[in-house]
ChimeraX commands (.cxc) that place a marker at each C-alpha (Angstrom):
marker #1 position -23.53,49.09,29.86 radius 0.5
marker #1 position -24.93,45.44,29.70 radius 0.5
marker #1 position -28.57,45.48,30.49 radius 0.5
marker #1 position -29.30,42.26,32.19 radius 0.5
marker #1 position -32.74,43.20,33.41 radius 0.5
marker #1 position -35.38,45.90,32.96 radius 0.5
marker #1 position -38.56,46.01,34.14 radius 0.5
marker #1 position -41.59,48.64,34.47 radius 0.5
marker #1 position -42.07,49.12,38.25 radius 0.5
marker #1 position -44.70,51.92,38.54 radius 0.5
marker #1 position -46.50,54.87,37.14 radius 0.5
marker #1 position -46.53,57.91,39.53 radius 0.5
marker #1 position -49.42,60.08,39.57 radius 0.5
marker #1 position -48.78,62.27,42.74 radius 0.5
marker #1 position -46.14,63.00,45.67 radius 0.5
marker #1 position -47.06,59.83,47.39 radius 0.5
marker #1 position -46.41,57.66,44.31 radius 0.5
marker #1 position -42.69,58.64,43.73 radius 0.5
marker #1 position -40.25,55.86,44.41 radius 0.5
marker #1 position -37.40,56.74,46.89 radius 0.5
marker #1 position -35.77,53.66,47.92 radius 0.5
marker #1 position -32.13,54.79,47.78 radius 0.5
marker #1 position -31.42,53.57,44.35 radius 0.5
marker #1 position -30.13,56.21,41.83 radius 0.5
marker #1 position -32.26,57.71,39.14 radius 0.5
marker #1 position -31.55,59.00,35.72 radius 0.5
marker #1 position -34.56,60.91,34.41 radius 0.5
marker #1 position -35.55,61.79,30.87 radius 0.5
marker #1 position -37.51,64.63,29.72 radius 0.5
marker #1 position -38.44,66.42,26.53 radius 0.5
marker #1 position -41.35,67.77,24.45 radius 0.5
marker #1 position -43.98,65.37,23.45 radius 0.5
marker #1 position -43.17,63.16,20.57 radius 0.5
marker #1 position -39.56,63.77,20.95 radius 0.5
marker #1 position -38.84,60.04,21.36 radius 0.5
marker #1 position -38.31,59.59,25.18 radius 0.5
marker #1 position -40.14,56.10,25.13 radius 0.5
marker #1 position -38.34,54.99,22.01 radius 0.5
marker #1 position -34.97,55.95,23.18 radius 0.5
marker #1 position -35.60,54.23,26.67 radius 0.5
marker #1 position -36.53,51.05,24.69 radius 0.5
marker #1 position -33.34,51.36,22.79 radius 0.5
marker #1 position -31.19,52.02,25.72 radius 0.5
marker #1 position -32.64,49.27,27.56 radius 0.5
marker #1 position -32.56,46.69,24.44 radius 0.5
marker #1 position -36.24,45.95,24.69 radius 0.5
marker #1 position -38.92,46.35,21.88 radius 0.5
marker #1 position -41.95,47.80,23.98 radius 0.5
marker #1 position -41.12,48.33,27.58 radius 0.5
marker #1 position -41.80,51.87,27.47 radius 0.5
marker #1 position -45.04,52.61,25.46 radius 0.5
marker #1 position -44.58,54.44,22.44 radius 0.5
marker #1 position -47.04,56.23,20.50 radius 0.5
marker #1 position -47.16,58.77,17.28 radius 0.5
marker #1 position -49.98,60.47,19.27 radius 0.5
marker #1 position -48.29,63.47,21.50 radius 0.5
marker #1 position -48.95,63.59,25.08 radius 0.5
marker #1 position -49.36,59.80,25.66 radius 0.5
marker #1 position -46.84,59.73,28.55 radius 0.5
marker #1 position -48.93,61.53,31.42 radius 0.5
marker #1 position -47.44,60.01,34.57 radius 0.5
marker #1 position -43.81,59.53,35.82 radius 0.5
marker #1 position -42.77,56.06,34.98 radius 0.5
marker #1 position -40.19,54.12,36.67 radius 0.5
marker #1 position -38.13,51.19,35.07 radius 0.5
marker #1 position -35.79,49.43,37.26 radius 0.5
marker #1 position -32.51,48.51,35.46 radius 0.5
marker #1 position -30.15,45.50,36.52 radius 0.5
marker #1 position -32.10,45.92,39.91 radius 0.5
marker #1 position -29.70,48.59,40.49 radius 0.5
marker #1 position -30.99,51.96,39.40 radius 0.5
marker #1 position -34.04,53.40,37.76 radius 0.5
marker #1 position -34.73,55.05,34.51 radius 0.5
marker #1 position -37.61,57.65,35.21 radius 0.5
marker #1 position -39.72,58.49,32.13 radius 0.5
marker #1 position -41.16,62.03,32.63 radius 0.5
marker #1 position -44.31,63.46,30.96 radius 0.5
marker #1 position -43.50,65.39,27.70 radius 0.5
marker #1 position -44.24,68.91,27.71 radius 0.5
marker #1 position -45.46,71.35,25.16 radius 0.5
marker #1 position -48.30,69.25,23.91 radius 0.5
marker #1 position -50.43,72.23,22.56 radius 0.5
marker #1 position -53.80,70.19,22.23 radius 0.5
marker #1 position -53.74,69.24,25.97 radius 0.5
marker #1 position -56.12,71.38,27.82 radius 0.5
marker #1 position -54.97,73.94,30.48 radius 0.5
marker #1 position -55.81,71.71,33.36 radius 0.5
marker #1 position -54.04,68.64,31.68 radius 0.5
marker #1 position -50.82,70.87,31.28 radius 0.5
marker #1 position -51.17,71.99,34.83 radius 0.5
marker #1 position -51.32,68.46,35.90 radius 0.5
marker #1 position -48.40,67.22,34.19 radius 0.5
marker #1 position -46.46,70.30,35.23 radius 0.5
marker #1 position -47.41,69.36,38.97 radius 0.5
marker #1 position -46.26,65.68,38.51 radius 0.5
marker #1 position -42.92,66.78,36.98 radius 0.5
marker #1 position -42.12,69.42,39.66 radius 0.5
marker #1 position -43.34,67.04,42.47 radius 0.5
marker #1 position -40.88,64.54,41.13 radius 0.5
marker #1 position -37.98,66.92,41.52 radius 0.5
marker #1 position -38.96,68.46,44.55 radius 0.5
marker #1 position -38.45,65.10,46.46 radius 0.5
marker #1 position -35.06,64.54,45.46 radius 0.5
marker #1 position -33.12,65.22,42.19 radius 0.5
marker #1 position -31.91,62.49,39.91 radius 0.5
marker #1 position -28.42,61.48,39.62 radius 0.5
marker #1 position -28.72,62.62,35.91 radius 0.5
marker #1 position -31.15,64.25,33.69 radius 0.5
marker #1 position -31.36,63.59,29.95 radius 0.5
marker #1 position -32.90,66.35,28.18 radius 0.5
marker #1 position -34.18,65.13,24.60 radius 0.5
marker #1 position -34.26,67.60,21.94 radius 0.5
marker #1 position -35.49,66.82,18.47 radius 0.5
marker #1 position -32.15,66.98,16.27 radius 0.5
marker #1 position -33.79,67.58,13.17 radius 0.5
marker #1 position -36.08,70.36,14.35 radius 0.5
marker #1 position -33.59,71.86,16.80 radius 0.5
marker #1 position -34.11,73.37,20.22 radius 0.5
marker #1 position -37.20,75.15,20.53 radius 0.5
marker #1 position -38.26,77.93,23.39 radius 0.5
marker #1 position -39.82,75.35,25.17 radius 0.5
marker #1 position -36.79,73.36,25.27 radius 0.5
marker #1 position -34.93,76.55,26.31 radius 0.5
marker #1 position -37.33,76.84,29.28 radius 0.5
marker #1 position -36.93,73.12,30.37 radius 0.5
marker #1 position -33.25,73.29,30.38 radius 0.5
marker #1 position -33.20,76.55,32.29 radius 0.5
marker #1 position -35.83,75.05,34.79 radius 0.5
marker #1 position -33.85,71.85,34.97 radius 0.5
marker #1 position -30.46,73.59,35.50 radius 0.5
marker #1 position -31.84,75.75,38.08 radius 0.5
marker #1 position -32.71,72.62,40.29 radius 0.5
marker #1 position -29.16,71.69,40.08 radius 0.5
marker #1 position -29.61,68.63,37.96 radius 0.5
marker #1 position -26.68,67.05,36.07 radius 0.5
marker #1 position -27.84,67.52,32.48 radius 0.5
marker #1 position -27.14,65.43,29.31 radius 0.5
marker #1 position -28.76,66.58,26.16 radius 0.5
marker #1 position -29.64,63.80,23.53 radius 0.5
marker #1 position -30.43,65.28,20.20 radius 0.5
marker #1 position -32.82,62.59,18.91 radius 0.5
marker #1 position -33.93,61.35,15.51 radius 0.5
marker #1 position -30.47,62.53,14.09 radius 0.5
marker #1 position -30.75,59.75,11.58 radius 0.5
marker #1 position -33.28,61.88,9.69 radius 0.5
marker #1 position -30.57,64.42,8.94 radius 0.5
marker #1 position -27.65,63.70,6.32 radius 0.5
marker #1 position -24.62,62.63,8.30 radius 0.5
marker #1 position -22.84,65.89,7.09 radius 0.5
marker #1 position -25.29,67.93,8.92 radius 0.5
marker #1 position -24.81,66.18,12.56 radius 0.5
marker #1 position -22.19,68.63,13.64 radius 0.5
marker #1 position -23.97,71.62,12.59 radius 0.5
marker #1 position -27.49,70.33,14.37 radius 0.5
marker #1 position -25.46,69.55,17.60 radius 0.5
marker #1 position -23.96,73.17,17.29 radius 0.5
marker #1 position -27.25,74.52,16.92 radius 0.5
marker #1 position -28.75,72.72,19.73 radius 0.5
marker #1 position -25.88,74.00,22.15 radius 0.5
marker #1 position -26.21,77.58,20.91 radius 0.5
marker #1 position -29.91,77.77,21.33 radius 0.5
marker #1 position -29.84,76.29,24.88 radius 0.5
marker #1 position -26.79,78.40,25.72 radius 0.5
marker #1 position -24.88,75.22,26.97 radius 0.5
marker #1 position -21.54,75.41,28.57 radius 0.5
marker #1 position -18.93,73.14,27.03 radius 0.5
marker #1 position -19.05,70.87,30.10 radius 0.5
marker #1 position -22.59,69.57,29.18 radius 0.5
marker #1 position -22.61,66.89,26.65 radius 0.5
marker #1 position -24.81,67.01,23.68 radius 0.5
marker #1 position -25.04,63.50,22.14 radius 0.5
marker #1 position -26.62,62.95,18.55 radius 0.5
marker #1 position -28.80,59.65,18.82 radius 0.5
marker #1 position -31.21,57.61,16.96 radius 0.5
marker #1 position -33.72,55.19,18.63 radius 0.5
marker #1 position -34.23,53.66,15.21 radius 0.5
marker #1 position -30.52,53.14,13.96 radius 0.5
marker #1 position -28.76,52.80,17.17 radius 0.5
marker #1 position -26.56,56.04,16.62 radius 0.5
marker #1 position -25.22,57.31,19.72 radius 0.5
marker #1 position -26.39,54.81,22.15 radius 0.5
marker #1 position -23.14,53.61,23.20 radius 0.5
marker #1 position -21.96,57.07,23.90 radius 0.5
marker #1 position -25.04,57.93,25.95 radius 0.5
marker #1 position -24.59,54.90,27.86 radius 0.5
marker #1 position -20.95,55.87,28.52 radius 0.5
marker #1 position -21.90,59.27,29.90 radius 0.5
marker #1 position -24.89,57.70,32.13 radius 0.5
marker #1 position -22.52,54.88,33.38 radius 0.5
marker #1 position -19.93,57.69,34.61 radius 0.5
marker #1 position -22.84,59.87,36.39 radius 0.5
marker #1 position -23.99,56.44,38.16 radius 0.5
marker #1 position -20.37,55.46,39.16 radius 0.5
marker #1 position -19.85,58.76,40.52 radius 0.5
marker #1 position -22.75,58.37,43.01 radius 0.5
marker link #1:1,2 radius 0.2
marker link #1:2,3 radius 0.2
marker link #1:3,4 radius 0.2
marker link #1:4,5 radius 0.2
marker link #1:5,6 radius 0.2
marker link #1:6,7 radius 0.2
marker link #1:7,8 radius 0.2
marker link #1:8,9 radius 0.2
marker link #1:9,10 radius 0.2
marker link #1:10,11 radius 0.2
marker link #1:11,12 radius 0.2
marker link #1:12,13 radius 0.2
marker link #1:13,14 radius 0.2
marker link #1:14,15 radius 0.2
marker link #1:15,16 radius 0.2
marker link #1:16,17 radius 0.2
marker link #1:17,18 radius 0.2
marker link #1:18,19 radius 0.2
marker link #1:19,20 radius 0.2
marker link #1:20,21 radius 0.2
marker link #1:21,22 radius 0.2
marker link #1:22,23 radius 0.2
marker link #1:23,24 radius 0.2
marker link #1:24,25 radius 0.2
marker link #1:25,26 radius 0.2
marker link #1:26,27 radius 0.2
marker link #1:27,28 radius 0.2
marker link #1:28,29 radius 0.2
marker link #1:29,30 radius 0.2
marker link #1:30,31 radius 0.2
marker link #1:31,32 radius 0.2
marker link #1:32,33 radius 0.2
marker link #1:33,34 radius 0.2
marker link #1:34,35 radius 0.2
marker link #1:35,36 radius 0.2
marker link #1:36,37 radius 0.2
marker link #1:37,38 radius 0.2
marker link #1:38,39 radius 0.2
marker link #1:39,40 radius 0.2
marker link #1:40,41 radius 0.2
marker link #1:41,42 radius 0.2
marker link #1:42,43 radius 0.2
marker link #1:43,44 radius 0.2
marker link #1:44,45 radius 0.2
marker link #1:45,46 radius 0.2
marker link #1:46,47 radius 0.2
marker link #1:47,48 radius 0.2
marker link #1:48,49 radius 0.2
marker link #1:49,50 radius 0.2
marker link #1:50,51 radius 0.2
marker link #1:51,52 radius 0.2
marker link #1:52,53 radius 0.2
marker link #1:53,54 radius 0.2
marker link #1:54,55 radius 0.2
marker link #1:55,56 radius 0.2
marker link #1:56,57 radius 0.2
marker link #1:57,58 radius 0.2
marker link #1:58,59 radius 0.2
marker link #1:59,60 radius 0.2
marker link #1:60,61 radius 0.2
marker link #1:61,62 radius 0.2
marker link #1:62,63 radius 0.2
marker link #1:63,64 radius 0.2
marker link #1:64,65 radius 0.2
marker link #1:65,66 radius 0.2
marker link #1:66,67 radius 0.2
marker link #1:67,68 radius 0.2
marker link #1:68,69 radius 0.2
marker link #1:69,70 radius 0.2
marker link #1:70,71 radius 0.2
marker link #1:71,72 radius 0.2
marker link #1:72,73 radius 0.2
marker link #1:73,74 radius 0.2
marker link #1:74,75 radius 0.2
marker link #1:75,76 radius 0.2
marker link #1:76,77 radius 0.2
marker link #1:77,78 radius 0.2
marker link #1:78,79 radius 0.2
marker link #1:79,80 radius 0.2
marker link #1:80,81 radius 0.2
marker link #1:81,82 radius 0.2
marker link #1:82,83 radius 0.2
marker link #1:83,84 radius 0.2
marker link #1:84,85 radius 0.2
marker link #1:85,86 radius 0.2
marker link #1:86,87 radius 0.2
marker link #1:87,88 radius 0.2
marker link #1:88,89 radius 0.2
marker link #1:89,90 radius 0.2
marker link #1:90,91 radius 0.2
marker link #1:91,92 radius 0.2
marker link #1:92,93 radius 0.2
marker link #1:93,94 radius 0.2
marker link #1:94,95 radius 0.2
marker link #1:95,96 radius 0.2
marker link #1:96,97 radius 0.2
marker link #1:97,98 radius 0.2
marker link #1:98,99 radius 0.2
marker link #1:99,100 radius 0.2
marker link #1:100,101 radius 0.2
marker link #1:101,102 radius 0.2
marker link #1:102,103 radius 0.2
marker link #1:103,104 radius 0.2
marker link #1:104,105 radius 0.2
marker link #1:105,106 radius 0.2
marker link #1:106,107 radius 0.2
marker link #1:107,108 radius 0.2
marker link #1:108,109 radius 0.2
marker link #1:109,110 radius 0.2
marker link #1:110,111 radius 0.2
marker link #1:111,112 radius 0.2
marker link #1:112,113 radius 0.2
marker link #1:113,114 radius 0.2
marker link #1:114,115 radius 0.2
marker link #1:115,116 radius 0.2
marker link #1:116,117 radius 0.2
marker link #1:117,118 radius 0.2
marker link #1:118,119 radius 0.2
marker link #1:119,120 radius 0.2
marker link #1:120,121 radius 0.2
marker link #1:121,122 radius 0.2
marker link #1:122,123 radius 0.2
marker link #1:123,124 radius 0.2
marker link #1:124,125 radius 0.2
marker link #1:125,126 radius 0.2
marker link #1:126,127 radius 0.2
marker link #1:127,128 radius 0.2
marker link #1:128,129 radius 0.2
marker link #1:129,130 radius 0.2
marker link #1:130,131 radius 0.2
marker link #1:131,132 radius 0.2
marker link #1:132,133 radius 0.2
marker link #1:133,134 radius 0.2
marker link #1:134,135 radius 0.2
marker link #1:135,136 radius 0.2
marker link #1:136,137 radius 0.2
marker link #1:137,138 radius 0.2
marker link #1:138,139 radius 0.2
marker link #1:139,140 radius 0.2
marker link #1:140,141 radius 0.2
marker link #1:141,142 radius 0.2
marker link #1:142,143 radius 0.2
marker link #1:143,144 radius 0.2
marker link #1:144,145 radius 0.2
marker link #1:145,146 radius 0.2
marker link #1:146,147 radius 0.2
marker link #1:147,148 radius 0.2
marker link #1:148,149 radius 0.2
marker link #1:149,150 radius 0.2
marker link #1:150,151 radius 0.2
marker link #1:151,152 radius 0.2
marker link #1:152,153 radius 0.2
marker link #1:153,154 radius 0.2
marker link #1:154,155 radius 0.2
marker link #1:155,156 radius 0.2
marker link #1:156,157 radius 0.2
marker link #1:157,158 radius 0.2
marker link #1:158,159 radius 0.2
marker link #1:159,160 radius 0.2
marker link #1:160,161 radius 0.2
marker link #1:161,162 radius 0.2
marker link #1:162,163 radius 0.2
marker link #1:163,164 radius 0.2
marker link #1:164,165 radius 0.2
marker link #1:165,166 radius 0.2
marker link #1:166,167 radius 0.2
marker link #1:167,168 radius 0.2
marker link #1:168,169 radius 0.2
marker link #1:169,170 radius 0.2
marker link #1:170,171 radius 0.2
marker link #1:171,172 radius 0.2
marker link #1:172,173 radius 0.2
marker link #1:173,174 radius 0.2
marker link #1:174,175 radius 0.2
marker link #1:175,176 radius 0.2
marker link #1:176,177 radius 0.2
marker link #1:177,178 radius 0.2
marker link #1:178,179 radius 0.2
marker link #1:179,180 radius 0.2
marker link #1:180,181 radius 0.2
marker link #1:181,182 radius 0.2
marker link #1:182,183 radius 0.2
marker link #1:183,184 radius 0.2
marker link #1:184,185 radius 0.2
marker link #1:185,186 radius 0.2
marker link #1:186,187 radius 0.2
marker link #1:187,188 radius 0.2
marker link #1:188,189 radius 0.2
marker link #1:189,190 radius 0.2
marker link #1:190,191 radius 0.2
marker link #1:191,192 radius 0.2
marker link #1:192,193 radius 0.2
marker link #1:193,194 radius 0.2
marker link #1:194,195 radius 0.2
view
């Protein structure tokens, strides 16, 4: 998909802040530091639209980016940041749950670290999101950090640990090299077209 315009619209911190203007939404979720903001920037062809950081737990709000004035990319807070206090983790969980309670997005991209593989937290996130009825696509991030010969094995491992059906795509991607970006856009475009 050609991205003509992409702009940050708003950070939502509570139920009254969530955007619901009738435009479709594609939400991105994953563990802290899995590369959500970097992947968003790569998909949108922008260097620093979504703020990136090497410090886990940076994204604490639900962030909306308007793409081509037609649909939103929604960057959700990362989960599983161990150094965050219990209160902060509860607030993050409430934000994410509040976002989904309003209305499920057209598609949900669950980012899993392709080098590390799916963790128990990723399994919990997948089960939670699939229980909400979200149409899930899994992106195995940081795939460029593995030798190309291990990509199939890494994708198979993510699929097995998450217990995915064959109908759920797992796309190996790299925000750094651009690997898999075209394929991910293909899946997301078809979800948007089905709306």
